[in-house]
C-alpha positions as CSV (number, residue, x, y, z in Angstrom):
1,M,-22.0,-243.6,-111.9
2,S,-19.4,-243.2,-109.7
3,R,-19.2,-240.1,-106.9
4,T,-16.0,-239.3,-107.6
5,N,-13.2,-239.9,-110.1
6,F,-9.3,-240.0,-110.3
7,D,-8.5,-237.0,-111.4
8,Q,-10.9,-234.6,-108.9
9,L,-9.1,-237.0,-105.9
10,L,-5.5,-237.1,-107.5
11,Q,-6.1,-233.0,-107.5
12,A,-7.1,-232.7,-103.8
13,G,-4.4,-234.8,-103.4
14,C,-5.5,-237.6,-101.9
15,H,-2.8,-239.6,-103.1
16,F,-0.3,-238.6,-100.7
17,G,0.7,-241.1,-97.9
18,H,3.2,-241.4,-94.8
19,L,6.6,-242.1,-95.1
20,K,7.7,-245.6,-95.7
21,R,9.2,-246.1,-92.8
22,K,6.1,-245.3,-91.0
23,W,3.8,-247.1,-93.1
24,N,1.6,-250.3,-91.6
25,P,2.0,-253.0,-93.5
26,A,-2.0,-254.6,-93.9
27,M,-1.9,-251.0,-96.3
28,A,0.3,-253.2,-98.9
29,P,-3.2,-253.9,-101.0
30,Y,-4.5,-250.4,-101.2
31,I,-0.4,-248.8,-102.2
32,Y,0.3,-248.1,-105.7
33,T,4.1,-247.0,-104.9
34,E,7.0,-245.6,-103.8
35,R,8.1,-242.1,-104.7
36,N,10.8,-240.1,-102.6
37,G,10.2,-242.2,-99.6
38,I,6.5,-241.2,-99.6
39,H,4.4,-244.2,-100.5
40,I,1.4,-243.4,-103.4
41,I,-2.2,-244.2,-102.9
42,D,-4.0,-246.4,-105.4
43,L,-6.5,-243.7,-107.0
44,H,-8.2,-246.5,-108.3
45,K,-9.0,-248.3,-105.0
46,T,-10.0,-245.2,-103.1
47,V,-12.8,-244.5,-106.0
48,A,-14.1,-247.9,-106.0
49,K,-14.7,-247.4,-101.8
50,I,-15.8,-244.3,-101.6
51,D,-18.4,-245.6,-104.3
52,E,-19.2,-248.7,-101.6
53,A,-18.9,-246.3,-98.6
54,A,-21.4,-243.9,-99.7
55,E,-23.9,-246.2,-101.1
56,A,-23.7,-247.9,-97.3
57,L,-24.4,-244.9,-95.6
58,K,-27.5,-243.8,-97.6
59,Q,-28.8,-246.6,-96.9
60,I,-28.4,-246.0,-93.5
61,A,-29.5,-242.6,-93.7
62,K,-33.1,-243.5,-95.9
63,S,-33.7,-245.7,-93.0
64,G,-33.9,-242.4,-90.4
65,K,-30.1,-242.9,-88.5
66,K,-27.8,-240.9,-87.3
67,I,-24.4,-241.1,-88.2
68,L,-21.5,-239.5,-86.0
69,F,-19.0,-237.5,-87.9
70,V,-15.4,-237.7,-86.1
71,G,-12.3,-236.0,-86.1
72,T,-10.1,-233.8,-84.2
73,K,-7.8,-233.1,-86.3
74,K,-6.9,-229.3,-86.4
75,Q,-6.7,-228.6,-89.7
76,T,-9.9,-231.0,-90.9
77,K,-12.1,-229.9,-87.9
78,E,-13.9,-227.1,-89.6
79,V,-14.2,-229.1,-93.0
80,I,-15.9,-232.2,-91.0
81,A,-18.5,-230.0,-88.8
82,E,-19.6,-228.4,-92.1
83,K,-20.2,-231.3,-93.8
84,A,-21.6,-233.3,-91.1
85,A,-23.9,-229.9,-90.1
86,S,-24.7,-229.8,-93.8
87,V,-27.0,-233.0,-94.1
88,N,-28.0,-232.7,-90.0
89,M,-25.9,-235.1,-88.7
90,P,-24.2,-235.2,-85.0
91,Y,-20.1,-235.0,-85.2
92,V,-17.3,-234.6,-82.9
93,I,-14.1,-232.3,-83.1
94,E,-13.1,-231.7,-80.3
95,R,-11.5,-234.2,-77.7
96,W,-13.3,-237.3,-77.9
97,P,-15.2,-237.9,-74.5
98,G,-13.7,-241.3,-73.5
99,G,-16.9,-243.8,-73.0
100,M,-18.9,-241.1,-75.0
101,L,-20.8,-244.9,-76.5
102,T,-20.1,-247.7,-74.0
103,N,-21.4,-245.7,-71.3
104,F,-24.2,-243.1,-72.8
105,P,-26.0,-242.4,-70.4
106,T,-23.6,-240.3,-68.5
107,I,-23.1,-238.0,-71.8
108,R,-26.9,-237.5,-72.4
109,K,-26.6,-236.4,-69.0
110,A,-24.5,-234.0,-69.6
111,V,-26.1,-232.9,-72.4
112,K,-29.0,-232.2,-70.5
113,K,-27.3,-230.4,-67.7
114,M,-26.2,-228.0,-70.4
115,S,-30.3,-227.5,-71.3
116,N,-31.3,-226.9,-67.5
117,I,-28.4,-224.4,-68.0
118,D,-30.6,-222.8,-70.4
119,K,-33.9,-223.3,-69.3
120,L,-32.9,-221.4,-66.0
121,M,-30.9,-218.8,-66.9
122,N,-33.8,-217.9,-69.6
123,D,-36.8,-217.7,-66.4
124,G,-34.4,-215.5,-64.8
125,T,-33.5,-218.5,-61.8
126,F,-29.8,-217.3,-62.0
127,G,-30.9,-213.8,-61.4
128,N,-30.5,-213.6,-57.5
129,L,-26.8,-215.5,-58.0
130,S,-23.5,-213.3,-57.9
131,K,-21.5,-212.1,-60.4
132,R,-18.8,-215.0,-59.6
133,E,-21.3,-218.1,-59.3
134,L,-22.9,-216.8,-62.9
135,L,-19.2,-216.6,-64.0
136,Q,-18.6,-220.4,-63.0
137,I,-22.2,-221.4,-64.7
138,T,-21.5,-219.0,-67.8
139,R,-18.0,-221.1,-67.9
140,Q,-19.3,-224.6,-67.5
141,R,-21.9,-224.0,-69.8
142,A,-19.7,-222.6,-72.2
143,K,-16.9,-225.6,-72.2
144,L,-20.5,-228.2,-72.2
145,E,-21.8,-226.2,-75.7
146,K,-17.8,-226.5,-76.7
147,N,-17.5,-230.6,-76.2
148,L,-21.0,-232.0,-76.3
149,G,-22.6,-229.0,-78.5
150,S,-22.9,-230.7,-81.6
151,I,-24.3,-233.9,-80.2
152,A,-27.1,-232.2,-78.5
153,D,-29.6,-234.0,-80.6
154,L,-28.1,-237.6,-80.7
155,T,-30.4,-239.1,-78.1
156,R,-29.6,-242.8,-78.6
157,L,-26.7,-244.3,-80.2
158,P,-25.2,-243.7,-83.5
159,S,-26.1,-246.1,-86.0
160,A,-22.7,-245.7,-87.9
161,L,-19.7,-243.9,-87.3
162,F,-17.5,-241.7,-89.9
163,V,-14.4,-241.2,-88.7
164,V,-11.3,-239.0,-90.0
165,D,-8.1,-240.4,-89.2
166,V,-8.6,-244.4,-87.0
167,L,-4.8,-244.2,-85.6
168,K,-5.8,-240.8,-83.7
169,E,-9.4,-241.7,-83.4
170,Q,-8.4,-244.8,-81.7
171,I,-10.7,-244.9,-78.7
172,A,-13.5,-244.4,-81.0
173,V,-13.3,-246.6,-82.8
174,K,-12.7,-248.9,-80.1
175,E,-16.2,-248.4,-78.6
176,A,-17.7,-248.6,-81.8
177,N,-16.1,-251.9,-82.4
178,R,-17.6,-252.8,-78.7
179,L,-20.7,-252.3,-79.8
180,G,-20.7,-253.5,-83.1
181,I,-21.4,-249.9,-84.7
182,P,-20.0,-250.4,-88.0
183,V,-16.8,-247.6,-89.2
184,F,-16.2,-245.8,-91.9
185,G,-12.8,-244.8,-91.3
186,I,-10.0,-242.5,-94.0
187,V,-7.6,-244.4,-93.6
188,D,-3.8,-243.1,-93.9
189,T,-0.6,-245.6,-95.3
190,N,0.3,-245.5,-91.2
191,S,-2.9,-246.5,-90.2
192,E,-4.9,-250.5,-89.4
193,P,-7.2,-251.2,-91.5
194,K,-8.6,-254.4,-90.0
195,N,-10.9,-253.0,-87.7
196,I,-12.9,-250.8,-90.1
197,D,-15.6,-251.7,-91.8
198,F,-15.8,-249.2,-94.7
199,V,-12.1,-248.7,-95.5
200,I,-11.3,-245.2,-97.2
201,P,-7.7,-245.1,-97.8
202,A,-6.6,-241.4,-98.7
203,N,-4.8,-239.2,-97.2
204,D,-6.5,-238.3,-94.0
205,D,-4.5,-234.5,-92.9
206,A,-4.7,-232.8,-95.9
207,K,-7.6,-230.5,-95.8
208,D,-8.5,-230.8,-100.0
209,S,-8.3,-234.8,-99.5
210,V,-10.9,-235.0,-96.5
211,E,-13.3,-232.0,-98.5
212,A,-13.3,-234.0,-101.3
213,I,-14.2,-237.5,-99.7
214,L,-17.0,-235.8,-97.4
215,N,-18.6,-234.1,-100.5
216,A,-19.3,-237.3,-102.0
217,C,-20.0,-239.2,-98.6
218,C,-22.6,-236.6,-97.7
219,A,-24.4,-235.7,-100.9
220,A,-25.4,-239.3,-101.0
221,I,-26.4,-239.3,-97.3
222,A,-28.3,-236.3,-98.2
223,E,-29.9,-238.7,-101.1
224,G,-31.2,-240.9,-98.9
225,V,-32.3,-238.8,-96.6
226,E,-34.2,-237.0,-99.7
227,E,-35.5,-240.7,-100.7
228,R,-36.9,-240.8,-97.6
229,K,-39.0,-237.9,-97.1
230,V,-40.1,-238.4,-100.5
231,E,-41.2,-242.3,-99.3
232,K,-43.1,-240.4,-96.5
233,A,-45.2,-238.4,-98.4
234,D,-45.6,-241.6,-100.7
235,E,-47.5,-243.0,-97.9
236,K,-49.1,-239.9,-96.3
237,A,-50.7,-239.2,-99.6
238,A,-52.0,-243.0,-100.4
239,E,-53.1,-243.5,-96.8
240,A,-55.3,-240.8,-97.3
241,Q,-56.4,-242.0,-100.7
242,D,-57.5,-245.1,-99.2
243,E,-59.6,-243.3,-96.4
244,A,-61.2,-241.1,-98.4
245,E,-61.9,-244.5,-100.6
246,A,-63.3,-246.1,-97.7
247,E,-65.5,-242.9,-96.7
248,E,-66.7,-242.7,-100.4
249,K,-67.8,-246.8,-99.8
250,A,-69.5,-245.7,-96.8
251,E,-71.5,-242.7,-98.2
252,R,-72.7,-245.3,-100.7
253,R,-73.9,-247.7,-98.8
254,P,-76.9,-246.5,-97.7
255,A,-78.4,-245.2,-100.7
256,R,-77.6,-248.5,-102.3
257,K,-79.4,-250.6,-99.3
258,A,-82.2,-247.6,-100.2
259,R,-82.4,-248.1,-104.3
260,K,-82.8,-251.9,-103.2
261,E,-85.8,-251.5,-101.1
262,E,-87.3,-249.5,-103.8
263,E,-86.4,-252.0,-106.3
264,A,-88.0,-255.0,-104.8
265,P,-90.8,-256.1,-106.5
266,V,-93.8,-255.6,-103.8
267,E,-96.1,-259.4,-103.3
268,E,-99.5,-258.9,-104.4
269,E,-102.0,-259.9,-101.7
270,E,-104.2,-263.1,-102.3
271,A,-108.2,-262.5,-103.7
272,P,-110.2,-264.2,-101.0
273,A,-111.3,-267.6,-102.2
274,A,-114.9,-267.3,-103.8
275,E,-118.0,-269.1,-101.9
């Protein structure tokens, strides 16, 4: 069963592309027609691509890996943050920090710096600082939180990127391509789909359009996470059962040994021969 349908996407405005003069010819296979100088995206293909991407995202989440959501457009970043947080995935909705993937250790140092500031504030180390110094540190902490707070739990490189507007976020796409990280992207008619592993042709400017697609994809991620939890619970139950059976066998072994010794026939002593 499809995770979304033609009518839902139509109502959300996913079919509206860009002006014909701004199109990228590589998007021709996903364009249905042109109306009033605007390209109309083929939503039947969008439905199929959403299902394909959702299934792949589900498998990534099921294996316990992280998916980084990226989208810095003003009109869509709140939706991205909300949906990514709902499935406990990291996201970037402010400026993309250059080298975030290709120079990941440096980014981790900045995140650690933020947590170190928190520790020093909590233990009273900053109590003797002047107001000016304290204000500078507080501002630095707020800036780090704004840009990196949403990736504080990302301790290693993500296993995939989900990008809204691959044209605007082309630096993130290039870094992921360089490291071989698969990219899922909402691709509009003015964008280049060549470097995107899972292309979702749709309107990437409208909040409703992005939300409709993220609803389907995040639902799949939630399913993958839930299935992982169930599998782990089953594994623990199986291990506990194996341990219980092993203990039971170990307890039975001495009793069985004692029973065998009791049942063993006692050899009669031979009578002395008559002289």
